[in-house]
N, C-alpha and C positions, 0 to 999 in steps of 0.2 A: 504493499500500500504506499502510494507516494504521499509526502506532505502536501497539505494545500498550499497552492502558490499565493503569495502576498499580492494583494490588489494594488496595482500601480495606478496612481491618480495622474491624469495626463497634466503637464505643466500649463498654467494660464498665462496668457499675455496680458499685462495691465491689471493683474490681479490685486487684491487688498495688500496694503503695505504692512509690514511688521510694525508693532506699536512704537518702538523707538524710532524707527526710520520716519513713521507718521508724525511723531512730535518734533523731529528736526526739521522735517519739510514744512510743517506748519509755522514753525518760528521763522525760518529763512524766508518763506513766501510772504509772510506778514511785513517783514522789513522791506522786501522787494516791492511789495505792493505800494507801501507808502512812497518809497523812492520812485516808483514808476509814475504815481501822481504828481510828484514834484517835477519829474522829467517832462511830463506832458505840460504842465504849466511853463517851465523853462522853454520848451520848444515854442510854444505859442507866444510867449513874451519875446523870444527872438525875432520870430516872424513879424510881429507888430512892430517891434523897435527898428527892424530893418527896412520896413515897407511904408512907414510914415514919412513923408518927405522932409518934415521938420526935424526928425529925429535921426535920419539915415546916417548923416554925417557924423553924429556923436557915437553911433554904434561902431562905424568904421574906425573912428579915432581910438575908442577903447579898445577894440579887438587888436589894433596895430600898435599899441603903446608898448614900449620896449622896457624891461627891467630885468636886473640880475647881473651878476658879476661877468663882464666881458672877458676879463682875463682867463676865466676858467671855461670859456665857450658857451656861456650861459646867459648871454644877453638876449633874451627871447621875448617875443610878443606875448601879450595876455592870452591870445587864442592858442599860441604855441604852448605856453605853459599848461593851458588847460587839456590839450591833446597829449602832450608827452609827460606832463608832471602828474596832474590829477587822475588821468586815466591809468597810471601806474598803480594807484590805490585799488582801482576797480579790478585790474588784472591781479593783484595781489590777493584779493579775496576770491577771485576765480581760480587761483592756484591752491588755495587752501580748500576750496570746495572740491576740486578735482582730487587732491590727495585724501581727503576724507572718503570720497566715493570710492577711491581704489583700495583703501586699506580697511574702511569700517562700514561703507554703504554697499549699495547694490551691484557696484562695478567690480567688487572683489570676487564675485562669483561669475566665472567666464559665461556661464549659460545666461545668466541675468544680464551680463554686460553686452551680450550680442545684440540686444534689441536696441538700445539707445545708441550704441556705436554704428551699427548698420544703418539706422534711420538717420543719425547725424551725417554720415558720409553720403549717402544717397541725397539728403537734404542739402548739401553742399555741392555735389558733383552735378546734379540736375540743373540747378540754377546757373551754375557756371556754363553748362552745355547750352541752355537757353541763351544766355548773353552772348556767348562765341558765335553761335549759328546765326543770331540776329545781326551781328557786326560782320560776319563774313559775307552773308548775303546782301546787307546793306552798305558794303565798303567802309565800314567804321573802324575805330580802334578797338583792338582785343585787349588793351592794357587793363581794362576795368573788369575783367572776368570775375575777380574775387569779390567785387562790390555786393552782388545780391547773395552771398553765400552765408552771412551771419544772422543769427536771431538775437533780438534784444528782449532778454526775459523780463526786465523791469517794464518795459513799454507794453509787453504783451499782458502782464500781470495787471497793470494800470488799465488797460481795455477791460479785463474781467471785472475788476473793481467797479469801473463805470457803468458797464451793462448789468452788473449784479448776478452774473451766472454763478451758481453753486456748484462749481466743477468738482467731481469727486477727487479725492485725495490721490488715487492712483493716476489720474490723468495730470493732475498738477505736478506730481512728482516726475511723471515722464516728461512733462515740459521743461521742468527744473533740469533733470539729468541731461535731457536733449541739449539744452543751452550750454550746460558745463562742458559737454564733449565738444559742442559746436565752437565754443570759446577756445578749447585747446587746439582744435585745427585751425581756427583763424589765426591763433597766435603763431603757429608753424608757418602759415602762408605769409605773415608780416615778417617773420624772421628769414625765411628763405628766399621770397620773391620780391621783397621791398628793401633789401639792403643792397645799396648801389656800391658803397665804398667801405673800407674797413681800415680802422686805425688799430693796428695789432698791439700797440703799446697800452692804449686805452682799454682794449678788449681783455688783454691779459691781466691788467690792473682790476678789471671788474670781476674776472674769474677768481683772481687771488682773494679779493674781498669776500666773494660768495663763499670761497672755502673757509675763510676766517668766521663768517656767519654761521656756517654750518658746524665748525668745531665749537663755537661758543654754545650752540643749541645742544650738541652731544654731551658738553660738559655740565649742562644744566644751569648755566650762567643766566640770571634773571636781572630784570631792570631796563625799563624803557630808553633810560639815559645811555645805555650801551648800544641798544639795537637801532634806535632812531637815527642816530648820527651816522652810524655804519650803513644803514640803509639809504641815506642820502648820498653818501660817498659811492655806494655801488651804482646808484641810479645816475649820478653825474657821470661815471666812467663808462657806463654803458650807453649813455646818450653821445658822448663823444667819440664812442668806438665806431658808430656808424650803424649799428644794431639798434632798432627801435627801443626807446627806453622803457617802454611798458614790459619788455621781456625780463627786465630786472625783477619787476613786481611778481611775475609769474614764478621765477626761479626761486625768489625768497619764500613765497607761499607754498611751493612744493616741499621746501626744506622742513617745515614745521612738523612736528610730530603730532598726528591725529588718532592715535590710540591711547587709551587709558591704562594707567599703572594701578597697582595697588595703593589704596587710599585716595585715589583721585576720582572725583565726580565727573570732571570734564578734562579732556585732552587740552595741552597748550594750545594746539591749532584751533579747537573749537572755542577756547576762551579768548584768543585773540581775534578770530573771526567775529565773534559776538560783539567785541569792542569796535572794530574797524567797519563792519558792514554798514552801520548807520552812517558813517563818514563817508563810505563809497555811494551808498544809494541816496543819501540826503544832501550831499554837497558836491562831490567828484563828478558824478554822472550829469547832474542837472546843470552845472557850471559848464561842463563841456558842451552840452546841448545848447546852452545859451550862446555860445561864441561859435557854434558850427552850424546850427540850423537857421542862421539868419541869412536867408537867400531871398533875392528879388522874385516876387510873384506877380506875374501879369498874364494877360490873355496870350501874348506872344511866347512867354516863357513855358507856360502849360502847353501850347501847342507844339513847341520844340520838344517836350518831354516824349511825345507821342510820335514824333516824325523823325527824331535824330536817332541813327541806330544805337549810340553808346548809351543814351538815356531810355530808349525803348527796351533795350536789352536788360536794364536794371529793373524796370517795372515788370516785365514778363518773368524775369528770374525770380523776383520776390513773390509775385502773386500766383503764378502758375508752377515755377520751377520748385520752390519750396514746398508747396502743397504736395505735388506728385512725387517728388523725391521722398519726403518723410512717409507719406502714406505708403508709396510703394516699397520702401525699404522695410516698413513695419510689417506689411503683408507677406513679403518674401521671407523675412525672418520667421514668422508664424508658420508659414508653408513648409519651409525646409527643416524646421526644427520640430516640427510636428506638435506644435503647441497650439492650444485653442485660446481664443479670446475669452476674457472674463464673462461669465454669464450675466453680469450686470450691465455690460456695455455692448454697443454694436459698432460696426466698422464706420458707420456715419459718425460716431463720436471721435474716432482715430482721425478721420478726414477733416473734422472742424478744427481739432487741435493742430493738426498739419497745417491748416490754413492760417490759424493764429500764429504759427512759427514764422509765417511770411513777413512779419513786422521786424524788419531788420533797421535798426537806427543808429545806435551808438558806434558798434564796431564797423557797420557799413559806411557810415559818414567818415570815420577814421581811414578806412581802406580807400574811399573815394579821394580824400586828400593825398594819400600816398601814391595812387595810381596816376594821377594827373598832375603831379607837382609841376609848376611852371606854366600851366595853363589855367589861369584863375576863371576864365569864362566857362570853360568845360567842367571845371570843378564845381562851381555854383550849379551848373545844369545837372550834374550828376547828383549833387545834394538834393536838389528839387526833385529828381526821379526817385531817390531814396524815400523822401517824405511822401511823394504821391504814391508809390508801390506800397508803401506801409500803411497809408490810409486806406487804400483799396483793400489790402489784406484784413485790416481791422474791421472794416464794414462786411466783408464776406463772412469773416469769422463770427461777427456778432449775428448775423442772420442765421447761420447754421447753428449756433450754440443756443440762440433763443428758441429754436424749434424744439429743443430737447430739454429745456430749462426745467420743466416740471418734473421730468424723470431725475435730473440731477439733484433737485430739492429733496425728493424722497430718498435717494441714496445717501446724500449728505445727512439727513434727518436719522437714517439708519446708522451710519457711522458714529453719530453724536450721542445716540441714546444711551443713558447710563442709569437703569431702573433701579439698580441696588446702590446707587449714589457712593461707590467706592472710588470714583475718580477715573476708572478704566472703562472705555466703551464697552458695551456688552457684547459686541461681535467678536471681541477678542478674548472672551472668557467662556465660549461655548463648550470648550472641551475641559473646564476646570469644575470638578464636583463641588468645591466650595461655593462657586457662583450658584450653582443650581440649588444648594441647600439654603443660601441666603434669600434666593428668589421664592423657595417654597414657604420660608418663614414669612417674606412679605405678603405673599398671596394669602396664607392663612390668617394673618392679621386682617387683611382686607376682607376675607370671606367672613370672619367673626364679626367684624364691624357690620357688614351687610346684614348678617343674620340678626344682630341686635337691633338694627334700623328696622328690619321686617318685623321683628316681634314687637316692637314698640308701636308701629303702624297697625299691626293686627290687634294689639290691646285696645288702642284708640278706637278701632273701628268697631270692636265687640261692646265697648262702653257706649258708643254712640247708638248702637242697635238696642242695647238694654234701655236706654233712656227713652228711645222711641216706643219701645214695647210697653214700658211702664206708663206713659202718658196716654197711650191709646185707650185704656180702659178706664179713665177716670170719668168720662161723661157718658152716663147711661149704659155702661158697659158695652158700647158699640165701638166695633173696630175704627181705627182712625182713617 
């Protein structure tokens, strides 16, 4: 007689998150959502500032105002400081997020990592293909192929906050992880394809300073007064090396330890990310948007967006390339790994989230500036295309998500329900006998209360009948 075979449960795509992962994602997305709303405000402010004739000159004057030590090669304009300096903070947080996902999050499991990695790669390759084909057929420049490849998670979450969609945590986590992997590949694109010249002395100094940074972390040295000055030195050397300075932020983020040791409630990486993320989402990215999104908007400019191959390629890449790439990558992963979609979701939900990923703002604007350096007119037109494509993607995602919003609200309510009031959602305790014992006690108390109320009502009803019966015989013994 053979032993019974263990039942193998098929792996689910976009299934419910583990409780620790759900808590982390909720905290991260809460900060990103607030930052995204500030990002929207900054982008609108930039457009207004740059398009009101009386204010346009002041916008250009502030953006072009130079400051910083020239002897160190850092006499930069305000717009330059925002793009190379403040965005290094954003990429520092991205580096920590990526490290956490690789060592403690879903990406540490190769099977779980396959989905966001393949989806992100397809979500970058297909937009680049859209752009390249558009420009080859339209005889445009293929230099901007990387512009539509990036997703702006803060902007996407701001759209979710504005339209009020109760997106389930699994889809939100997919969007966040997708953006983290997307940022990694965007960083690689910037480092490989947008480095024209190299100052090997400065690059060697940056690498040496990064080694010192890593050794201090390994030795357990603490104190912001040690790491902040060292980080500034690393950033300055990286900037002068010719490699984009934001790479310094990523490198330092990846060096932080993101696993807990005995006696630690949070790892150093999580602690620092908790401190720096508000600075990134609330200051660095909005200020960058303020000095990057200020492009001239006119009927002629909007017409050029849809007629010039470079700008049309950006719009098509963001709106169609991103959606088809991410959806196709997700479907192919599920198809060839024999995984099935979560029972709570439909493929239409994946398509809606994929269209939301077409909002490419921060990194797309940065790559646009790098791709067309020296051509101010084309740079502004590409920025306008990024804004236009992101807006179209946001509208499409809003329509698609609103159609399923009632379903999302039910799923979120189910995820949040905590009937035993122990601080843990009930869906995570279905296999815990103690949970069912607590629920049995709660139901028994409710049943006892309902029995008491029913008994009181029955007693009141019997008393009322007795009074009616007694009064009926008082007058000539006739029935009432």
